[in-house]
C-alpha positions as CSV (number, residue, x, y, z in Angstrom):
1,X,120.7,109.5,90.6
2,X,120.9,110.7,94.2
3,X,120.1,114.2,93.2
4,X,117.1,113.1,91.1
5,X,115.7,111.1,94.0
6,X,116.2,113.9,96.5
7,X,114.5,116.4,94.2
8,X,111.5,114.2,93.7
9,X,111.1,113.7,97.5
10,X,111.5,117.4,98.1
11,X,108.8,118.1,95.4
12,X,106.5,115.7,97.1
13,X,107.0,117.3,100.5
14,X,106.3,120.8,99.0
15,X,103.2,119.5,97.2
16,X,101.9,118.0,100.4
17,X,102.2,121.2,102.3
18,X,100.9,123.4,99.4
19,X,97.4,122.0,99.4
20,X,95.6,120.2,102.2
21,X,94.0,117.0,101.0
22,X,91.0,115.1,102.4
23,X,93.0,111.9,102.5
24,X,96.4,110.5,103.5
25,X,99.1,110.4,100.9
26,X,102.1,108.5,102.4
27,X,102.4,104.8,102.9
28,X,105.1,102.2,103.6
29,X,105.2,98.9,101.7
30,X,106.8,95.6,102.7
31,X,106.7,92.4,100.7
32,X,108.3,89.0,100.3
33,X,107.9,86.1,98.0
34,X,109.4,84.0,95.2
35,X,111.1,84.8,91.9
36,X,112.3,83.4,88.6
37,X,115.5,84.5,87.0
38,X,116.0,84.0,83.2
39,X,119.0,84.2,81.1
40,X,122.0,84.9,81.0
41,X,123.4,81.8,82.6
42,X,126.6,79.9,81.9
43,X,126.1,76.4,80.5
44,X,125.1,73.9,83.2
45,X,123.7,76.6,85.5
46,X,120.0,77.3,86.2
47,X,117.5,78.3,89.0
48,X,114.3,76.6,90.1
49,X,110.9,77.7,89.1
50,X,110.0,79.4,91.3
51,X,112.9,80.2,93.6
52,X,113.3,81.4,97.2
53,X,113.9,84.0,98.5
54,X,113.3,87.7,97.6
55,X,111.7,90.7,99.3
56,X,111.3,94.5,99.1
57,X,110.7,97.6,101.1
58,X,109.5,101.0,99.8
59,X,107.8,104.3,100.6
60,X,105.0,105.7,98.4
61,X,103.5,109.1,98.0
62,X,100.3,109.8,96.1
63,X,100.1,113.2,94.5
64,X,96.3,112.7,94.3
65,X,93.9,109.8,94.4
66,X,94.9,108.5,91.0
67,X,98.7,109.1,90.5
68,X,101.8,109.0,92.7
69,X,105.3,107.7,92.9
70,X,107.4,105.4,95.1
71,X,111.0,104.8,96.0
72,X,111.7,101.1,96.8
73,X,114.4,98.6,97.1
74,X,114.6,94.9,96.7
75,X,116.8,91.8,97.5
76,X,117.0,88.5,95.6
77,X,118.9,85.4,96.7
78,X,119.7,83.7,93.4
79,X,120.9,80.0,93.8
80,X,121.0,76.8,91.8
81,X,118.2,74.3,91.2
82,X,118.6,70.7,92.0
83,X,119.7,69.9,88.4
84,X,122.2,72.8,88.2
85,X,125.8,73.1,89.2
86,X,126.0,74.9,92.6
87,X,126.2,78.7,92.7
88,X,124.8,81.6,94.7
89,X,124.5,85.2,93.9
90,X,123.0,88.2,95.8
91,X,121.0,90.8,93.9
92,X,120.2,94.3,95.2
93,X,118.0,96.9,93.6
94,X,116.8,100.5,94.1
95,X,114.1,101.9,91.9
96,X,112.1,105.1,91.5
97,X,108.6,104.4,90.0
98,X,105.4,106.1,89.0
99,X,102.2,104.7,90.4
100,X,98.7,104.7,88.9
101,X,95.7,103.9,91.1
102,X,93.8,101.8,88.6
103,X,90.9,101.4,91.0
104,X,90.2,105.1,91.0
105,X,91.0,105.6,87.3
106,X,88.4,102.8,86.4
107,X,86.1,103.9,89.3
108,X,86.1,100.7,91.3
109,X,84.6,102.6,94.2
110,X,81.2,102.3,92.6
111,X,81.1,98.6,93.3
112,X,83.7,97.9,96.0
113,X,85.6,99.7,98.9
114,X,87.7,96.6,99.7
115,X,89.5,95.7,96.5
116,X,91.9,97.9,94.5
117,X,94.7,97.6,91.9
118,X,97.8,99.6,91.5
119,X,100.1,99.5,88.5
120,X,103.7,100.8,88.8
121,X,106.8,101.3,86.6
122,X,110.1,103.0,86.6
123,X,113.9,102.6,86.6
124,X,116.8,102.4,89.0
125,X,120.1,100.9,89.9
126,X,121.0,97.3,90.5
127,X,124.0,95.3,91.7
128,X,124.6,91.5,91.4
129,X,127.3,90.0,93.7
130,X,128.0,86.4,92.7
131,X,129.8,84.2,95.2
132,X,132.2,82.7,92.7
133,X,135.9,82.5,92.0
134,X,135.7,85.5,89.7
135,X,136.7,88.7,91.5
136,X,134.0,91.3,90.8
137,X,135.0,93.8,93.5
138,X,131.9,95.9,93.9
139,X,129.8,93.4,91.8
140,X,128.2,93.8,88.5
141,X,126.4,97.2,88.3
142,X,123.4,97.6,86.1
143,X,120.4,99.8,85.2
144,X,117.0,98.3,85.9
145,X,113.7,98.9,84.3
146,X,110.7,97.6,86.3
147,X,106.9,97.3,85.7
148,X,104.3,95.6,87.8
149,X,100.8,95.2,89.1
150,X,99.7,95.2,92.7
151,X,96.2,94.0,93.8
152,X,95.1,95.3,97.2
153,X,92.6,94.1,99.8
154,X,91.8,96.7,102.5
155,X,92.0,95.2,106.0
156,X,91.5,98.5,107.9
157,X,91.8,102.2,107.1
158,X,95.5,101.9,108.1
159,X,96.4,98.5,106.6
160,X,96.1,96.7,103.3
161,X,97.1,93.2,102.2
162,X,98.8,93.2,98.8
163,X,100.0,90.9,96.1
164,X,102.5,92.0,93.5
165,X,103.8,90.7,90.2
166,X,106.8,92.6,88.8
167,X,109.1,92.2,85.8
168,X,112.6,93.6,86.0
169,X,114.8,94.0,83.0
170,X,118.4,95.1,83.0
171,X,120.8,97.1,80.9
172,X,124.6,96.6,80.8
173,X,124.7,93.3,82.7
174,X,128.2,92.0,82.2
175,X,128.2,88.8,84.2
176,X,126.0,85.7,84.1
177,X,123.6,85.3,87.1
178,X,125.7,82.4,88.4
179,X,128.8,84.6,88.3
180,X,131.0,82.1,86.5
181,X,131.3,83.8,83.2
182,X,131.8,87.3,81.8
183,X,129.3,88.3,79.1
184,X,131.8,90.3,77.3
185,X,133.7,87.1,76.4
186,X,130.6,85.5,74.8
187,X,128.5,88.5,73.6
188,X,129.1,91.5,71.3
189,X,129.3,95.0,72.8
190,X,125.8,95.7,71.5
191,X,124.4,92.7,73.3
192,X,126.1,93.6,76.5
193,X,124.7,97.1,76.4
194,X,121.1,96.1,75.6
195,X,118.5,94.3,77.7
196,X,120.1,91.1,78.7
197,X,118.8,89.9,82.1
198,X,115.2,89.5,83.4
199,X,113.8,88.8,86.9
200,X,110.2,88.1,87.6
201,X,109.1,88.7,91.2
202,X,105.9,87.4,92.8
203,X,105.2,88.8,96.3
204,X,102.6,89.1,99.1
205,X,102.9,92.0,101.5
206,X,101.4,94.7,103.6
207,X,100.9,98.4,103.0
208,X,100.9,100.6,106.1
209,X,99.0,103.9,105.6
210,X,100.4,107.0,107.3
211,X,98.7,110.3,108.2
212,X,96.0,111.8,110.4
213,X,93.1,111.7,107.9
214,X,90.4,109.0,108.0
215,X,91.2,107.5,104.6
216,X,94.1,107.0,102.2
217,X,94.2,108.1,98.6
218,X,94.1,104.5,97.5
219,X,90.5,104.2,98.7
220,X,89.4,107.8,98.3
221,X,86.6,108.6,95.7
222,X,85.9,112.3,95.1
223,X,82.5,111.3,93.5
224,X,81.5,109.3,96.5
225,X,82.6,112.1,98.8
226,X,80.6,114.6,96.8
227,X,77.6,112.3,96.8
228,X,77.7,112.0,100.6
229,X,78.0,115.8,101.0
230,X,75.0,116.2,98.7
231,X,73.0,113.7,100.7
232,X,73.9,115.5,103.9
233,X,72.9,118.8,102.4
234,X,69.6,117.3,101.3
235,X,68.9,116.1,104.8
236,X,69.7,119.6,106.2
237,X,67.6,121.3,103.6
238,X,64.7,119.0,104.2
239,X,64.9,119.7,107.9
240,X,64.9,123.5,107.2
241,X,62.0,123.1,104.9
242,X,60.1,121.2,107.5
243,X,61.0,123.7,110.2
244,X,59.8,126.6,108.1
245,X,56.4,125.1,107.4
246,X,53.4,126.9,109.1
247,X,51.0,124.1,109.7
248,X,48.3,126.3,111.3
249,X,48.8,129.2,108.9
250,X,49.3,131.7,111.7
251,X,52.4,133.3,110.2
252,X,54.8,131.6,112.7
253,X,57.1,128.8,111.4
254,X,56.7,125.4,113.1
255,X,60.2,125.5,114.8
256,X,59.2,128.7,116.6
257,X,55.5,127.9,117.1
258,X,54.7,127.0,120.7
259,X,51.1,126.5,119.8
260,X,51.1,124.7,116.5
261,X,47.2,124.2,116.4
262,X,46.1,127.8,116.6
263,X,42.5,128.4,115.3
264,X,42.4,129.7,111.8
265,X,42.7,133.5,111.4
266,X,43.5,133.9,115.1
267,X,45.8,136.7,116.2
268,X,49.1,135.3,117.6
269,X,52.2,136.5,119.4
270,X,55.8,136.1,118.2
271,X,55.8,132.5,119.6
272,X,52.6,131.5,117.8
273,X,50.4,131.5,120.8
274,X,46.8,132.7,120.4
275,X,46.1,136.1,121.9
276,X,43.9,136.1,125.0
277,X,43.6,139.7,126.0
278,X,40.9,139.1,128.8
279,X,42.9,136.2,130.2
280,X,39.8,134.0,130.4
281,X,41.6,131.0,129.0
282,X,39.8,131.1,125.6
283,X,41.5,132.6,122.6
284,X,39.9,135.9,121.5
285,X,39.5,134.4,118.0
286,X,37.1,131.8,119.3
287,X,35.1,134.3,121.3
288,X,34.8,136.8,118.4
289,X,32.6,134.6,116.2
290,X,30.3,134.0,119.2
291,X,29.9,137.7,119.8
292,X,29.3,138.4,116.2
293,X,26.7,135.6,115.8
294,X,25.0,136.0,119.1
295,X,21.3,136.4,118.7
296,X,18.9,138.0,121.1
297,X,15.2,137.2,121.5
298,X,14.2,139.2,118.5
299,X,16.5,137.2,116.2
300,X,14.6,133.9,116.8
301,X,10.9,133.8,117.6
302,X,10.2,131.2,120.3
303,X,12.8,129.3,122.3
304,X,11.1,126.0,121.5
305,X,12.6,126.1,118.0
306,X,16.1,126.0,119.4
307,X,15.2,123.3,121.9
308,X,13.7,121.2,119.1
309,X,16.9,121.5,117.0
310,X,19.1,120.6,120.0
311,X,16.9,117.6,121.1
312,X,16.9,116.3,117.5
313,X,20.6,116.3,117.2
314,X,20.9,119.1,114.7
315,X,23.0,121.3,116.9
316,X,26.6,120.0,117.1
317,X,30.1,121.4,117.4
318,X,32.5,119.7,115.0
319,X,36.3,119.2,115.2
320,X,39.2,118.5,112.8
321,X,41.0,115.2,112.9
322,X,42.8,114.5,116.2
323,X,42.0,118.1,117.4
324,X,40.2,119.7,120.4
325,X,39.8,123.0,118.6
326,X,36.2,123.5,117.2
327,X,35.7,124.4,113.6
328,X,34.9,128.0,113.2
329,X,31.7,127.3,111.2
330,X,30.3,125.1,114.0
331,X,30.6,127.8,116.7
332,X,27.1,128.9,115.8
333,X,25.9,125.7,117.5
334,X,27.4,126.9,120.8
335,X,25.5,130.2,120.3
336,X,22.2,128.3,120.0
337,X,22.8,126.6,123.4
338,X,23.8,130.0,124.9
339,X,20.6,131.6,123.7
340,X,18.4,128.7,125.0
341,X,20.1,128.6,128.5
342,X,20.0,132.4,128.9
343,X,16.3,132.3,128.1
344,X,15.7,129.3,130.4
345,X,17.7,129.9,133.6
346,X,16.6,126.6,135.1
347,X,17.7,124.5,132.1
348,X,20.8,122.3,132.2
349,X,22.6,120.5,129.5
350,X,24.8,117.4,128.9
351,X,27.8,118.0,126.7
352,X,28.8,114.7,125.1
353,X,32.0,114.4,123.0
354,X,32.7,111.8,120.3
355,X,35.7,110.7,118.1
356,X,35.9,108.7,114.9
357,X,37.1,105.1,114.8
358,X,40.7,105.9,113.8
359,X,43.1,105.3,116.6
360,X,42.8,103.2,119.8
361,X,39.7,102.9,121.8
362,X,41.3,104.3,125.0
363,X,42.9,107.3,123.1
364,X,39.6,108.1,121.4
365,X,37.8,108.0,124.8
366,X,40.2,110.6,126.2
367,X,39.9,112.7,123.0
368,X,36.1,112.7,123.2
369,X,36.3,113.9,126.8
370,X,38.7,116.7,125.9
371,X,36.4,117.9,123.2
372,X,33.5,118.1,125.6
373,X,35.6,120.0,128.1
374,X,36.7,122.5,125.5
375,X,33.1,123.3,124.6
376,X,32.3,123.7,128.3
377,X,35.1,126.2,128.6
378,X,33.6,128.3,125.8
379,X,30.2,128.2,127.4
380,X,31.5,129.2,130.8
381,X,33.5,132.0,129.2
382,X,30.3,133.2,127.6
383,X,28.6,133.5,131.0
384,X,26.9,130.1,131.5
385,X,27.3,128.7,135.0
386,X,29.5,125.6,135.0
387,X,27.1,123.9,137.5
388,X,24.4,123.8,134.7
389,X,26.7,121.8,132.5
390,X,27.6,118.1,132.7
391,X,30.5,116.9,130.6
392,X,31.3,113.3,129.5
393,X,33.1,111.5,126.7
394,X,31.1,109.2,124.4
395,X,34.3,107.7,122.9
396,X,34.1,106.3,119.4
397,X,31.0,106.8,117.2
398,X,30.9,103.7,115.1
399,X,27.6,104.6,113.4
400,X,29.2,105.7,110.1
401,X,31.6,104.1,107.5
402,X,35.0,104.5,109.0
403,X,36.6,104.4,105.5
404,X,34.7,107.6,104.4
405,X,36.5,110.8,105.2
406,X,33.3,112.8,105.0
407,X,31.4,110.4,107.3
408,X,34.2,110.6,109.9
409,X,34.0,114.4,109.9
410,X,30.3,114.1,111.0
411,X,31.2,112.0,114.1
412,X,34.1,114.2,115.3
413,X,31.7,116.3,117.4
414,X,30.2,117.5,120.7
415,X,26.4,117.1,120.9
416,X,24.0,118.5,123.5
417,X,21.2,117.0,125.6
418,X,18.9,119.4,127.4
419,X,17.5,118.6,130.9
């Protein structure tokens, strides 16, 4: 028996070192409680139901999160009930048992991380030492067969509260539990050699989990662990996907783009910043449409046409939502003002910015001022004296239906007033 126990413990140690687990595998179990001893008793002898006292101590090793084994020992004090003749016996047991983590086999982890059930069973060696006139020397030595169920409640990652109900049957018991009668004198050889003594133990106890990992095999779920890893990967992939987006379509991913609102089709450097070769503060992509669309006196007959368009509010520079970058298609409006002011050197103009009604009033006021300032920068870069330009923010334009996307586009603008 000693060789078998040593071999199993050695196997467990080798297994533990052979493959690193994500959970702890060793634990120590301590328990105490009551018991009931059944036949054989001599006539006139019996125990109470239940009886005090009994307890046990063991060490358990889980091969994986579902199966393991444990080596444990127990002690029972067997004594008479009030109606029985007096007697007292001491019972000692050592057993090697297999353990099944029923919680992981039945997938308890899908609905609880606090409650678990273990089942165990095995065999071992027992001794009963009656305190009686009969001289038993070393006591009555028997083989035991044990099976039991152990509910668990996790208190912490290192400690669990347990209950246990175990049934222990014996082979080759040769003396009654009270120790006053030899079974060989009352039973046949076959009866003595068979199962002829039963103890039922009911315990409460504690399980102490050993190891450096965060969780023990009793509470580990490979499925839950994989699910958490997948969730973590999904978060990381989503972040990568978001970082790799190119919101302004300039060819530079967002996480590298230092200027995420570059004008469409603008040339940019490796950090997503619009190229400004002449260092005038205006991206070259914004100046190019002005140069291409610039009209001289021969293009438009009579400056009064432009003045009339401007005065009647037909000449506006439009902007995207929450942006200070003019839409490319509306830069022609800037060109109209440049033509007029170049042909009329004494003329001056008010630049009035507006925003739609989405957002707070104070924020929209500042946004409207920034839009007007941006158009002023373009005009100054095109050669118009800044002293001829007055800039102000008109704030929100509430003249259209704020629930209409198309209507809101019309009021996100800078308009001109000639003086």
